[in-house]
N, C-alpha and C positions, 0 to 999 in steps of 0.2 A: 635343313641341313641334310647332308648325305656323306658318303665316303670321301668325296672330294673336299669336304670342309675341314678335314683333319689330315695329319701326316703320319699317323701311327703305322709303323711297319717294322718287321723284324722280330728278334727274340726279346720278349718281355719276361720279367721274373715276378712270379707270385711270391712276394717276400715273406720270410719267417719274421716273427717278432721275438727278439731275444729278451728273456726275462732273467733277472737275478734269482738266486736260490730262494730268497724271501718272497718272490712272486712279482716284485716291482719291475717295471719296464727298464731295460738297460738302454738308456738313451744314448750313451756314448757308443755302445756296441752297434746300435741301429744306425747311427750316423756313419760309423766306420764301414758298415755293410753297404750302404748306399755308395760310398766312394769305391769300395771294392768292385761292386757290380758294374758301375759305369766305366771303371778303369779297364774292365775286361770285355767291353763291347756290347753290354746289354743296352737295348734300345728304349726300354720302357719299364717303369716300376709300378707294381700293383701291391700296395700294402693293404692289410686287413682282408685278404681273401681267406679261403679255408686254411691254407698253409700258415697264415698269420695268426691263427687262433682267435679270430675275431669273436667267436662264440664264447670265449673265456674272458672277454674284456667288458667293461662298462662303456657306455656311450662316450663318457668323458675321456677314458683312456683311448678309445678308438680315434677320437678327434686328435688327441695328443700324438699318436703315432703318425697320423697323416701330416700334422704340422712339422714333425721332425723330418720325415722323408722329403716333403716338399721343400722345406728350407735347405736341407742338405743337397738336394738335387740342383738347386740354383739354376733352373731352367735348362739344364743340359739334356734332359730326357723328359718325356711326358710322364706325369704321375697320375695314375687312375686309382682313386680311392675305392676300396671295396666297401660298399654301403648296404649289403644284404642284411635284412632283418625280417622278422615275421610280421611286425606291425608297420603299416604304410607310413604312419606318422614318424616313426623312428628313422625310416629310410629317407624321408624328406628332410628331417633334421640333419642327418649326416650328410646328405647331398648339399644342402644349403651351406654347411660348414666347409665342405670341399670346394665349393664354388667361391665362397668368401676368402678362402685361403689361396686361391690361385691355381687349383689343380686343373690339369688339362681335361679331365673327365672323371667319370665314375664307372665302376663295374657293378652291375646289379643283377643278382640272382632272383629267382622266385622265392616267395616266402617259404619257410620250412616249418615243420611240426604240424601246422594246419594243412588242410587239403582243399584249397579253393577250386571252384569249378573254372573252366577255361575263360568264361566271361569275367569272372572275378579277377583272375590273373591279368587279363588285359587291362582292366581298370586300375589295378595296382600300379602297373608300369606307367599307364597314362597319367595317373595322379602325380607321379614323380616328374615326368616329362613336362606336364603342364605347370608344375610348381617352380621348377629351378632351370634357368637357362644354361645348362652344361651338357656337353656330349656324353652320351650313355653307350657303354658296351654292355650288351645283354650277356648273361652268363648262364649257359644251359648246362646244368650239372645234376641230372635227375637221380643218380645213384646216391648222392650225399644229401640232396635237398628233399627228395621224395616227390617233387613236382616237376614234370617234364615240360619244357617249352616245345610243344609239338610244332611241326613245320607250318601248319596253317595259322597257328598263333604267332609264330615268328614273322610270317608274311605280313600279318596285321600290325605287329609291333614295329616293323621296319618303316611303317607309314608315320609313326609318331615323330614330332618335330625334332627331338634331340637324340633319337636312336641312330647311331652312325656305325655300329660294329657289333659283332657277337663273338664270344668265346664258346666254342663247341667242345664240351667235355663229356659228350654222350659215350665216347670210346667206340663209336660206330662210324666207320669210314663212309658208309652209305649215307648217313645223316649229314656228315660234312659235305659230301659230294653233291647231294641235292641242294643244300644251302648254298654252296659255291656256285652251282650252275644257275640257279634261279635268282638268287639275291646278291651275288657277288658284284654286280654292277651298281648296286644301290648302297650296300653297307660293306664295311671291311670284315672279312672272315678270318678269325684267329682260331687256333685249336688248343686244347689243353694237353692231350697225350703226345707231346712232340717225340718222346722216346719210343712211342709205338709206331707212329706213321707220320712224323713231322716232315721228313724229306718228300715223300709222295704228295703230301698236302700242299707244300709250297710249290712243288713242280706243277701242280694242277691249279695254282692261282691263289692259294691262301696268302694272306698278307703277312702272316707270322704266327707266333704262338705265345701263350702265357703259361710258362711251366714252373714246376717246383724245383727240379733237380739243378737248375742253374744257380740256386743259392749256394750249392756246394762246388760245382764245376762249370762255371759260365763259359770257359774256353770251349768245352765240348759242344754246348748248345749253339754258340756263335759260329764255330767251325762247321757244324752240320748245316745251319741255315745258309751260310755262304757257299758251301759245297753244293747244296741242292740248287741254289740260284745259278751257279756257274755251269752246271751240267757235267760236273766231274763225277760220273756214275760210280766208278770204283771207290773213290774216296767217300762219296756219300753213303754207299752201302756199308763200308767199314764203320763209319761214324754212327750210322743208325743202328748197326748191330751192337756197338759198344753201349749206346744209349739204352737199348732194349734190355741188355744184360745188367746195367746198372740199376734200371728201374726194378727188375726182378729181385736184385739183391736187397735194395732198400724197402721192398715190399715183402720181406721175409715174414712168414706167419708168426714168428716168435716175438715180433715187436711191432709197435705202431709206426706208420710211415713218418708222421710229423716228428715224433721223438727220434726216429732214426736219422732224419735229415739233420736235426739239431746236433745229435751226438757225432755224426760224421763231420759236421762243420767244426765242432770243438776239437776233434781229433786232428784236424789239419790246420788248426790255429786261427780259425775263423770265429766270429762271435755268435755261435749258435745259442748259447745260453741254455736255460732250462725250460721245459714245458710247464704248463699250469695244470693243476688237478682239474679233472680226473686223470689226465695223462701224467705218467711218471717217467723219470730218466731211465735210460737203459741200465741194466745190471752190469756188474763187472764181467760176468761171463759173456754177455752180449757185446760188451765194449771190445773184448779181445777178439771176438768174431769179426766185429766191425773193422778193427785195425788190420786184420789179415785181408779182409775183402778190399779195403781201400788201397792197400799196398799192391794187391793183385791187379787192380784196375789202373794203378799208376796215378791216382788222383793227387795232384801236386799240393804241397803245403802252402801256407799263406804267402810265403816268399815268392811263390809262383815261378820256380826255375824252369818249369816245363810249360810249353804253350802249344795249343792245337790251332791257334789262329793262323790262317794262311799268310 
């Protein structure tokens, strides 16, 4: 397989997982969120990534989240299950489940907590590719995982049978650019930091991105992608600036980003729900600051009277 074996392209969302106050998965809210994202132009869904708080779920819960998203999507967009885990056998179990339930692929990061050597990392990914016949998007996220997929390692991983794409969340444009130039003809290249340099990446050949902020404001990310593709430089620059400022707001040092995304969604009538401990909901003072910020950005409420879509 290679990049031509799949049709993944455009803005994908690294989905939140809404939880009730008692910690249970809000299954209705999750289904509603799938409908919301697809209705507003999102081209792919990635449940159980970092934003989805996979690290706070059991394997059984992670499988259930994938089942809900895949069944709700009804084939309208590819679903790539996040299957990252520290133990290779857990990754294979989650990947087998995603395959059996009909997912279009999986997104796989390096193991975390432990620090395998480069050859160990290669064989971790190889074991998954050899075990389950499903397309794999590599996920290079060294700042959260603690293990970088170096370029020479990615070159080797691109030769594995089922590796067809990569999400680059190094937040380093030079890493993206080298990957795009050398491997872009073999695997699809997506980026994580769309709000930082999504437009330049797409204009230089990136197939799309997998981002967090589209949980809240998919119209913005969809409009940015289309503006970058169409060559509308002025509109692209304006939308990229808004995205960068929104990112800065939601990364405020007084709150956790995942909690902020959920709180912002709740404020505009979307099913953000609660985070799971050790993360806690925003305080009332933070929520007031959040309301003011969302109003200043003009983030629309769930009725979506305002649209940025061309």
